[in-house]
Backbone as CSV, one residue per row, in Angstrom:
resi,resn,N_x,N_y,N_z,CA_x,CA_y,CA_z,C_x,C_y,C_z
1,MET,71.789,65.900,78.569,71.227,65.996,77.217,70.041,67.045,77.301
2,SER,70.032,68.100,76.286,68.981,68.884,76.225,67.822,68.404,75.442
3,GLY,66.671,68.426,75.935,65.568,67.944,75.276,64.768,69.071,74.493
4,TRP,63.898,68.728,73.470,63.062,69.731,72.927,61.826,69.024,72.371
5,LEU,60.866,69.879,72.125,59.572,69.343,71.632,59.080,70.081,70.265
6,VAL,58.822,69.298,69.233,58.288,69.973,68.053,56.984,69.397,67.834
7,ILE,56.092,70.316,67.620,54.582,69.960,67.242,54.510,70.009,65.782
8,ALA,54.387,68.879,65.084,54.463,68.773,63.564,53.256,68.381,62.897
9,GLY,52.991,69.011,61.739,51.951,68.599,60.982,52.524,67.703,59.769
10,LEU,51.758,66.542,59.596,52.100,65.560,58.538,51.498,65.785,57.220
11,GLY,50.660,66.859,57.109,50.064,67.171,55.944,48.739,66.215,55.736
12,PRO,48.197,66.382,54.567,46.824,65.752,54.421,46.906,64.195,54.177
13,GLY,48.012,63.696,53.814,48.087,62.129,53.648,49.299,61.698,52.807
14,ALA,49.559,62.334,51.675,50.645,61.903,50.827,52.026,62.232,51.530
15,ASP,53.087,61.304,51.363,54.382,61.595,51.872,55.051,62.850,51.284
16,HIS,54.818,63.058,50.044,55.440,64.189,49.326,54.987,65.563,49.808
17,LEU,53.899,65.545,50.555,53.265,66.742,51.130,53.738,67.023,52.626
18,VAL,54.608,66.234,53.095,55.245,66.403,54.311,56.458,67.441,54.168
19,THR,56.575,68.459,54.863,57.637,69.573,54.653,58.979,68.961,55.221
20,PRO,59.998,69.505,54.487,61.444,69.059,54.956,61.573,69.323,56.381
21,GLU,60.984,70.466,56.988,61.119,70.834,58.373,60.761,69.590,59.232
22,VAL,59.481,69.088,58.905,59.072,67.997,59.681,59.766,66.785,59.477
23,THR,60.182,66.472,58.303,61.056,65.330,58.041,62.304,65.302,58.838
24,GLN,62.883,66.553,58.966,64.140,66.665,59.726,63.898,66.470,61.218
25,ALA,62.750,67.058,61.765,62.483,66.837,63.108,62.362,65.313,63.507
26,LEU,61.630,64.527,62.624,61.352,63.114,62.797,62.633,62.369,62.751
27,ALA,63.574,62.774,61.909,64.835,62.035,61.736,65.687,62.186,63.066
28,GLN,65.467,63.310,63.703,66.237,63.552,64.985,65.611,63.212,66.286
29,ALA,64.295,62.803,66.088,63.437,62.488,67.337,63.819,61.246,67.978
30,THR,63.764,61.222,69.291,63.865,59.931,70.062,62.416,59.395,70.330
31,ASP,61.499,60.414,70.384,60.056,59.902,70.694,59.112,60.531,69.834
32,VAL,57.982,59.900,69.324,56.993,60.375,68.476,55.597,60.005,69.227
33,ILE,54.927,61.037,69.495,53.657,60.873,70.200,52.457,61.408,69.425
34,GLY,51.335,60.759,69.456,50.204,61.131,68.611,49.087,60.228,68.562
35,TYR,47.990,60.701,67.803,46.777,59.821,67.640,47.322,58.658,66.857
36,ILE,46.644,57.424,67.031,47.109,56.118,66.511,47.386,56.109,64.998
37,PRO,46.404,56.534,64.237,46.716,56.512,62.684,47.681,57.507,62.257
38,TYR,47.998,58.683,63.034,49.092,59.467,62.639,50.521,58.852,63.119
39,VAL,50.555,58.379,64.184,51.740,57.810,64.510,52.178,56.653,63.645
40,ALA,51.139,56.004,63.026,51.397,54.795,62.134,52.035,55.366,60.918
41,ARG,51.877,56.587,60.609,52.505,57.074,59.361,54.001,57.240,59.607
42,VAL,54.567,57.192,60.704,55.962,57.444,60.957,56.744,56.023,61.004
43,ALA,57.771,56.025,60.070,58.472,54.696,59.967,59.303,54.549,61.230
44,ALA,59.170,53.215,61.733,59.940,52.827,62.880,61.415,52.711,62.426
45,ARG,62.272,53.027,63.513,63.800,52.854,63.402,64.450,52.752,64.708
46,ASP,65.597,52.269,64.648,66.321,51.957,65.913,66.395,53.499,66.645
47,GLY,66.239,53.478,68.016,66.469,54.656,68.723,65.132,55.601,68.853
48,LEU,64.045,55.082,68.072,62.904,55.765,68.041,61.740,55.137,68.806
49,ARG,61.184,55.769,69.837,60.115,55.101,70.619,58.820,55.816,70.115
50,LEU,57.824,54.947,69.702,56.476,55.479,69.245,55.608,55.315,70.360
51,HIS,54.712,56.302,70.426,53.719,56.411,71.628,52.284,56.824,70.966
52,PRO,51.613,55.681,70.392,50.266,56.008,69.948,49.190,56.075,71.057
53,SER,48.246,56.880,70.828,47.161,57.017,71.813,45.772,57.319,71.131
54,ASP,44.788,57.292,71.929,43.422,57.553,71.455,43.142,58.957,71.072
55,ASN,42.196,59.223,70.337,41.944,60.542,69.878,41.451,61.649,70.807
56,ARG,40.959,61.045,72.037,40.259,61.948,72.925,41.076,62.193,74.217
57,VAL,42.375,62.045,74.141,43.264,62.207,75.179,44.411,63.248,74.847
58,GLU,43.962,64.253,74.283,44.881,65.335,73.781,45.840,66.003,74.935
59,LEU,45.021,66.280,76.112,45.895,66.890,77.294,46.866,65.881,77.750
60,ASP,46.347,64.572,78.053,47.190,63.663,78.557,48.377,63.358,77.656
61,ARG,48.168,63.343,76.402,49.234,63.211,75.454,50.282,64.360,75.489
62,SER,49.658,65.622,75.525,50.557,66.804,75.557,51.537,66.747,76.877
63,ARG,50.806,66.348,78.029,51.615,66.373,79.260,52.667,65.240,79.110
64,HIS,52.417,64.218,78.500,53.363,63.107,78.481,54.537,63.696,77.573
65,ALA,54.284,64.182,76.492,55.267,64.883,75.579,56.159,65.848,76.445
66,LEU,55.576,66.704,77.079,56.319,67.682,77.909,57.213,67.138,78.982
67,GLU,56.654,66.037,79.667,57.461,65.444,80.618,58.664,64.748,80.005
68,LEU,58.635,64.088,78.822,59.686,63.494,78.104,60.687,64.589,77.691
69,ALA,60.186,65.690,77.181,61.142,66.665,76.715,61.766,67.275,77.892
70,ALA,61.185,67.401,79.149,61.861,67.999,80.299,62.904,66.983,80.872
71,ALA,62.676,65.654,80.421,63.716,64.724,80.834,64.823,64.618,79.862
72,GLY,64.808,65.345,78.800,65.929,65.397,77.885,65.698,64.766,76.625
73,ALA,64.451,64.210,76.371,64.084,63.528,75.185,63.821,64.544,74.095
74,ARG,63.933,64.154,72.780,63.723,64.928,71.591,62.426,64.331,71.016
75,VAL,61.297,65.136,71.366,59.970,64.633,71.032,59.358,65.350,70.022
76,VAL,58.636,64.612,69.125,57.772,65.105,68.047,56.361,64.684,68.361
77,VAL,55.545,65.717,68.478,54.045,65.482,68.678,53.342,65.577,67.271
78,VAL,52.865,64.555,66.741,52.315,64.602,65.329,50.853,64.852,65.284
79,SER,50.536,65.651,64.183,49.127,65.775,63.728,48.996,65.618,62.381
80,SER,47.650,65.443,61.885,47.625,65.483,60.421,47.514,66.983,60.035
81,GLY,47.554,67.269,58.752,47.500,68.549,58.273,48.420,69.540,58.900
82,ASP,47.902,70.634,59.523,48.682,71.609,60.294,48.477,71.518,61.664
83,PRO,49.515,71.513,62.584,49.190,71.267,64.033,48.540,72.318,64.559
84,GLY,48.422,73.592,64.059,47.839,74.733,64.582,46.390,74.822,64.234
85,VAL,45.933,73.963,63.323,44.441,74.099,62.856,43.717,72.893,63.463
86,PHE,42.811,73.128,64.573,42.124,72.053,65.145,42.878,70.923,65.489
87,ALA,44.116,71.107,66.106,44.999,69.979,66.247,45.879,70.185,67.575
88,MET,47.004,69.637,67.512,47.749,69.454,68.839,48.543,70.549,69.358
89,ALA,48.815,71.691,68.568,49.596,72.789,69.062,48.818,73.412,70.152
90,ALA,47.554,73.659,70.046,46.810,74.312,71.053,46.747,73.599,72.361
91,ALA,46.566,72.185,72.153,46.488,71.339,73.272,47.795,71.348,74.023
92,VAL,48.976,71.299,73.488,50.215,71.416,74.105,50.324,72.592,74.779
93,PHE,50.035,73.805,74.302,50.215,75.161,74.892,49.241,75.290,76.027
94,GLU,48.031,74.592,75.929,47.147,74.600,77.077,47.730,73.832,78.266
95,ALA,48.367,72.785,77.938,49.139,71.948,79.029,50.420,72.735,79.651
96,VAL,51.021,73.556,78.719,52.165,74.349,79.135,51.681,75.439,80.223
97,GLU,50.504,76.001,79.806,49.968,77.104,80.637,49.567,76.589,82.038
98,ALA,48.979,75.310,82.052,48.558,74.866,83.325,49.568,73.991,84.001
99,GLY,50.739,73.723,83.357,51.761,72.808,83.996,52.720,73.613,84.979
100,PRO,53.842,72.901,85.335,54.779,73.406,86.190,55.510,74.534,85.412
101,PRO,56.173,75.385,86.141,56.902,76.470,85.440,58.090,76.208,84.642
102,GLU,58.733,75.032,84.831,59.831,74.631,84.089,59.433,74.223,82.620
103,TRP,58.240,73.854,82.453,57.690,73.579,81.069,57.803,74.820,80.174
104,ARG,57.744,75.962,80.693,57.640,77.235,79.877,59.184,77.516,79.374
105,ALA,60.138,76.864,80.060,61.493,77.089,79.693,62.012,76.187,78.478
106,LEU,61.139,75.215,78.220,61.524,74.124,77.150,61.571,74.725,75.798
107,ASP,62.347,74.040,74.982,62.503,74.426,73.546,61.338,73.852,72.851
108,ILE,60.294,74.575,72.532,59.018,73.992,71.917,58.869,74.861,70.647
109,ARG,58.610,74.073,69.565,58.577,74.720,68.226,57.286,74.051,67.497
110,VAL,56.662,74.767,66.764,55.569,74.310,65.826,56.034,74.288,64.353
111,ALA,56.018,73.116,63.921,56.345,72.876,62.423,55.106,72.763,61.578
112,PRO,54.895,73.755,60.869,53.543,73.718,60.129,53.465,72.646,58.985
113,GLY,52.179,72.359,58.656,51.952,71.430,57.651,50.837,71.983,56.738
114,ILE,50.689,71.253,55.604,49.603,71.607,54.633,48.315,71.068,55.236
115,THR,47.372,72.053,55.299,46.059,71.571,56.009,45.221,70.960,54.991
116,ALA,44.293,70.061,55.482,43.253,69.337,54.772,42.443,70.492,53.836
117,MET,42.214,71.621,54.543,41.483,72.582,53.910,42.126,73.142,52.607
118,LEU,43.452,73.492,52.703,44.075,73.906,51.621,44.379,72.794,50.528
119,ALA,44.643,71.637,50.981,44.821,70.548,50.046,43.569,70.301,49.165
120,ALA,42.484,70.392,50.002,41.208,70.138,49.250,40.849,71.275,48.349
121,ALA,41.133,72.535,48.714,40.801,73.573,47.813,41.747,73.600,46.609
122,ALA,42.920,73.163,46.736,43.854,73.081,45.540,43.363,72.090,44.414
123,GLN,42.690,71.036,45.092,42.166,70.009,44.148,40.975,70.416,43.275
124,ALA,40.272,71.343,44.018,39.128,71.932,43.296,39.271,73.145,42.434
125,GLY,40.350,73.971,42.711,40.579,75.086,41.973,41.094,76.147,43.013
126,ALA,40.369,77.151,43.186,40.765,78.186,44.190,39.427,78.752,44.970
127,PRO,38.708,77.759,45.622,37.288,78.202,46.280,37.648,79.064,47.379
128,LEU,38.845,79.143,48.021,39.178,80.060,49.158,40.043,81.337,48.612
129,GLY,39.663,81.745,47.375,40.436,82.778,46.773,40.134,84.116,47.273
130,HIS,39.163,84.220,48.139,38.829,85.547,48.797,38.687,85.230,50.302
131,ASP,38.029,86.181,51.082,37.766,85.964,52.476,37.101,84.446,52.693
132,PHE,37.464,83.877,53.705,36.847,82.605,54.033,37.034,82.276,55.580
133,CYS,36.377,81.332,56.046,36.552,81.031,57.409,36.556,79.383,57.443
134,ALA,37.136,78.921,58.665,37.029,77.469,58.800,36.370,77.200,60.192
135,ILE,35.543,76.185,60.178,34.538,75.818,61.338,34.754,74.359,61.380
136,ASN,34.939,73.961,62.804,34.932,72.545,63.139,33.551,72.310,63.535
137,LEU,32.955,71.289,62.900,31.521,70.944,63.110,31.430,69.915,64.280
138,SER,32.507,69.594,64.886,32.384,68.605,66.049,31.924,69.429,67.185
139,ASP,30.867,68.961,67.944,30.437,69.559,69.126,31.122,68.888,70.446
140,ASN,32.137,68.097,70.196,32.802,67.434,71.351,33.336,68.513,72.417
141,LEU,33.896,69.667,72.005,34.481,70.606,72.815,33.783,71.986,72.674
142,LYS,32.657,72.028,72.222,31.958,73.301,72.167,30.372,72.923,71.917
143,PRO,29.570,73.791,72.419,28.116,73.431,72.268,27.655,73.630,70.784
144,TRP,26.591,72.798,70.569,26.108,72.939,69.217,25.575,74.386,68.913
145,ALA,24.954,74.892,69.889,24.377,76.217,69.728,25.504,77.289,69.216
146,LEU,26.589,77.112,69.652,27.725,77.986,69.208,28.042,77.808,67.718
147,ILE,28.146,76.489,67.233,28.370,76.169,65.857,27.339,76.788,65.002
148,GLU,25.955,76.559,65.509,24.890,77.197,64.658,24.931,78.641,64.536
149,LYS,25.359,79.296,65.630,25.570,80.789,65.587,26.571,81.258,64.693
150,ARG,27.862,80.527,64.654,28.929,80.706,63.783,28.515,80.492,62.261
151,LEU,27.831,79.369,62.048,27.248,79.103,60.690,26.381,80.299,60.198
152,ARG,25.488,80.733,60.901,24.547,81.822,60.425,25.495,83.080,60.170
153,LEU,26.241,83.413,61.035,27.108,84.686,60.965,28.062,84.610,59.774
154,ALA,28.536,83.439,59.624,29.555,83.185,58.381,28.702,83.332,56.993
155,VAL,27.471,82.983,57.079,26.641,83.114,55.781,26.259,84.587,55.584
156,GLU,26.027,85.389,56.850,25.646,86.749,56.797,26.834,87.603,56.343
157,ALA,28.087,87.138,56.597,29.259,87.820,56.190,29.623,87.410,54.857
158,ASP,29.064,86.482,54.265,29.346,85.944,53.034,30.712,85.445,52.783
159,PHE,31.174,84.735,53.734,32.483,83.973,53.693,32.221,82.654,52.900
160,ALA,33.381,82.329,52.178,33.465,80.927,51.923,33.650,80.051,53.122
161,MET,33.231,78.845,53.263,33.428,78.249,54.523,34.062,76.802,54.278
162,ALA,34.989,76.453,55.134,35.686,75.212,55.146,35.288,74.533,56.411
163,PHE,34.682,73.292,56.282,34.249,72.485,57.393,35.195,71.368,57.730
164,TYR,35.550,71.348,59.016,36.398,69.976,59.417,35.384,69.261,60.197
165,ASN,35.731,68.001,60.269,35.020,66.953,61.065,33.596,66.977,60.784
166,PRO,33.106,66.885,59.602,31.709,67.156,59.273,30.630,66.152,59.814
167,ARG,31.017,64.857,59.868,30.107,63.817,60.074,30.785,62.610,60.562
168,SER,30.356,62.127,61.874,30.991,60.848,62.365,29.760,59.981,62.705
169,LYS,30.144,58.676,62.864,29.154,57.693,63.186,28.447,58.063,64.439
170,SER,29.167,58.622,65.411,28.542,59.022,66.801,27.709,60.353,66.736
171,ARG,27.838,61.070,65.777,27.096,62.371,65.830,26.740,62.513,64.201
172,PRO,25.905,61.732,63.735,25.504,61.960,62.186,24.655,63.053,61.960
173,GLU,23.854,63.515,63.095,22.890,64.454,62.894,23.545,65.940,62.751
174,GLY,24.750,66.164,63.069,25.310,67.509,63.068,25.379,68.031,61.644
175,PHE,25.797,67.254,60.610,26.030,67.778,59.247,24.607,67.903,58.601
176,GLU,23.683,67.159,58.968,22.300,67.244,58.486,21.806,68.662,58.850
177,LYS,22.096,68.916,60.228,21.637,70.283,60.548,22.284,71.400,59.977
178,THR,23.556,71.117,59.770,24.404,72.198,59.019,23.803,72.478,57.606
179,LEU,23.491,71.494,57.006,22.921,71.780,55.615,21.523,72.454,55.631
180,ARG,20.760,72.070,56.637,19.448,72.743,56.780,19.592,74.253,56.966
181,ILE,20.597,74.588,57.872,20.804,75.997,58.244,21.529,76.712,57.083
182,LEU,22.373,76.038,56.370,22.915,76.716,55.088,21.940,76.953,54.058
183,ASN,21.061,76.062,53.655,19.921,76.206,52.759,19.050,77.252,53.114
184,ASP,18.749,77.306,54.441,17.750,78.420,54.953,18.360,79.801,54.862
185,ALA,19.741,79.809,55.197,20.442,81.082,55.323,20.889,81.611,54.130
186,CYS,21.326,80.782,53.168,21.933,81.190,51.843,20.868,81.515,50.817
187,GLY,19.864,80.637,50.636,18.854,80.868,49.692,19.361,80.859,48.243
188,ASP,20.499,80.146,47.963,20.969,80.118,46.681,21.553,78.744,46.380
189,ALA,22.175,78.629,45.123,22.623,77.202,44.757,24.181,77.314,44.702
190,ARG,24.799,77.931,45.588,26.293,77.989,45.627,26.965,76.648,45.594
191,PRO,28.159,76.505,45.146,28.793,75.177,44.994,29.320,74.738,46.371
192,VAL,29.259,73.431,46.561,29.599,72.575,47.792,30.631,71.643,47.241
193,ILE,31.894,71.723,47.797,32.868,70.685,47.470,32.991,69.658,48.526
194,PHE,32.947,68.359,48.183,33.210,67.291,49.067,34.493,66.640,48.645
195,ALA,35.517,66.884,49.522,36.767,66.317,49.053,37.195,65.240,50.123
196,ARG,37.227,64.073,49.671,37.423,63.004,50.578,38.871,62.351,50.422
197,ALA,39.514,62.183,51.542,40.854,61.476,51.552,41.797,62.084,50.470
198,VAL,41.940,63.375,50.633,42.771,64.173,49.658,44.123,63.818,49.694
199,SER,44.751,63.562,48.579,46.264,63.334,48.313,46.529,61.748,48.615
200,THR,45.469,61.043,48.899,45.704,59.506,49.092,45.120,58.791,47.736
201,PRO,45.437,57.513,47.695,44.825,56.729,46.692,43.305,56.578,46.693
202,ASP,42.696,56.987,47.903,41.274,56.936,48.004,40.586,58.269,47.678
203,GLN,41.501,59.260,47.223,40.830,60.638,47.035,39.600,60.661,46.012
204,HIS,38.684,61.430,46.414,37.380,61.605,45.616,36.890,62.996,45.892
205,ILE,36.743,63.733,44.717,36.385,65.145,44.740,34.877,65.097,44.041
206,ARG,34.016,65.726,44.768,32.649,65.816,44.138,32.146,67.367,44.385
207,VAL,31.604,67.897,43.375,31.009,69.245,43.410,29.529,69.257,43.136
208,VAL,28.846,69.773,44.081,27.269,69.765,43.836,26.809,71.259,44.377
209,ALA,25.603,71.466,43.825,24.908,72.618,44.246,24.321,72.461,45.756
210,LEU,24.426,73.684,46.485,23.963,73.367,47.840,22.690,72.647,48.122
211,PRO,21.666,73.052,47.354,20.400,72.282,47.420,20.415,70.750,47.163
212,ASP,21.413,70.308,46.547,21.704,68.927,46.114,22.570,68.266,47.129
213,ALA,23.242,68.891,48.178,24.027,68.214,49.071,23.332,67.506,49.952
214,THR,23.740,66.349,50.243,23.151,65.484,51.285,24.176,64.967,52.419
215,PRO,23.593,64.630,53.488,24.468,64.420,54.662,25.425,63.178,54.317
216,ASP,25.027,62.175,53.716,25.750,60.992,53.359,26.896,61.225,52.493
217,MET,27.115,62.468,51.871,28.299,62.738,51.108,29.471,63.157,51.835
218,ALA,29.381,63.091,53.097,30.471,63.568,54.106,30.668,62.453,55.149
219,ASP,31.914,62.313,55.455,32.383,61.470,56.703,33.565,62.180,57.366
220,MET,34.228,61.415,58.234,35.404,62.283,58.977,36.563,62.282,58.056
221,ARG,36.592,61.719,56.929,37.698,61.709,56.064,37.475,62.845,54.956
222,THR,36.314,63.424,55.154,35.939,64.401,54.108,36.048,65.923,54.666
223,MET,36.624,66.710,53.750,36.715,68.141,54.012,35.606,68.815,53.115
224,VAL,34.694,69.554,53.592,33.606,70.235,52.893,33.899,71.722,52.857
225,ILE,33.889,72.216,51.677,34.031,73.581,51.317,32.717,74.130,50.687
226,VAL,32.247,75.167,51.198,30.951,75.796,50.650,31.486,77.211,50.192
227,GLY,31.094,77.428,48.956,31.458,78.765,48.313,30.711,79.818,48.954
228,ALA,31.133,81.062,48.589,30.488,82.254,48.922,29.437,82.639,47.836
229,SER,28.820,83.603,47.951,27.691,83.847,46.945,28.350,84.197,45.445
230,ASN,29.455,84.658,45.584,30.137,84.858,44.133,31.097,83.847,43.839
231,THR,31.154,82.710,44.466,32.088,81.688,43.912,31.558,81.095,42.640
232,ARG,32.508,80.887,41.693,32.212,80.528,40.368,32.580,79.105,39.954
233,ILE,31.813,78.578,38.967,32.304,77.201,38.385,32.681,77.434,36.990
234,ILE,33.779,76.811,36.627,34.075,76.823,35.160,33.867,75.484,34.792
235,ALA,32.959,75.280,33.832,32.711,73.972,33.269,33.719,73.626,32.191
236,ARG,34.058,72.368,32.229,35.131,71.877,31.137,35.095,70.447,31.052
237,ASP,35.716,69.708,30.072,35.716,68.392,30.084,36.460,67.869,31.365
238,GLY,35.860,66.777,32.062,36.369,66.323,33.269,35.908,67.162,34.457
239,ALA,36.731,67.199,35.464,36.313,68.028,36.707,36.143,69.342,36.535
240,PRO,35.188,70.089,37.008,34.942,71.543,36.836,36.098,72.236,37.717
241,ILE,36.243,73.614,37.460,37.159,74.422,38.292,36.245,75.244,39.168
242,VAL,36.535,75.304,40.432,35.735,76.099,41.361,36.664,77.199,41.986
243,TYR,36.165,78.441,41.665,37.054,79.441,42.430,36.185,80.718,42.890
244,THR,36.740,81.428,43.860,36.132,82.495,44.324,36.949,83.818,43.847
245,PRO,36.404,84.682,43.070,37.131,85.674,42.609,37.842,86.591,43.702
246,ARG,38.855,87.153,43.309,39.763,88.006,44.228,39.143,89.277,44.676
247,SER,38.232,89.757,43.845,37.566,91.050,44.257,36.036,90.848,44.406
248,VAL,35.497,91.828,45.235,34.006,91.818,45.382,33.668,93.230,45.015
249,GLY,32.482,93.245,44.174,31.894,94.599,43.800,31.237,95.293,44.969
250,ALA,31.275,96.772,44.791,30.671,97.462,45.772,29.247,97.214,46.050
């Protein structure tokens, strides 16, 4: 039996936002591997083995998936959102590069998904309508000094910014420092979108001016989007529309 490995994105949370490509891969899989809450989103069935694991064992998880595929299994490694955005695709390829030569001959595919960043932006309007950047605020795999440098340079370049992993119980101070840096560097009241649990029944969208943003508005289920200097708010009954124009004046 010829095995294969698909690294799949399950989207931001709602079942209807899982792509047909990912659904088909899951239907054909013999094994599903991933972080515990993501594997829990996959329905059990006869002939399917589920392998949930902790969030900080990405390389071990990747090697396990590659070993199974090399032995003939049809393996799907699941991530939330898109697997290529701060997720498992890079971890699998890191394991391939460091692993035995035969892993490079495996049938490995990446099945994209809807990122939390794009799902959150869609709920708010079009805040990423012009140039933007995405920054992971977790310092688990990079030093805080690099995060701070990138924040300041993103403000200097006047990007809209999307922040992943803004604030956890183990590192609550990071987002507080982020807000201080942004307020110091921006010097204006550009909009900040706090989009929590997007596409799930717990979804909550809040739009505030940067000076009014506080650390407690975010947690690990929150995507934070900070507008550029020209990002606009259209007031209306109900939730406002936030968008960044497609053009920038000279």
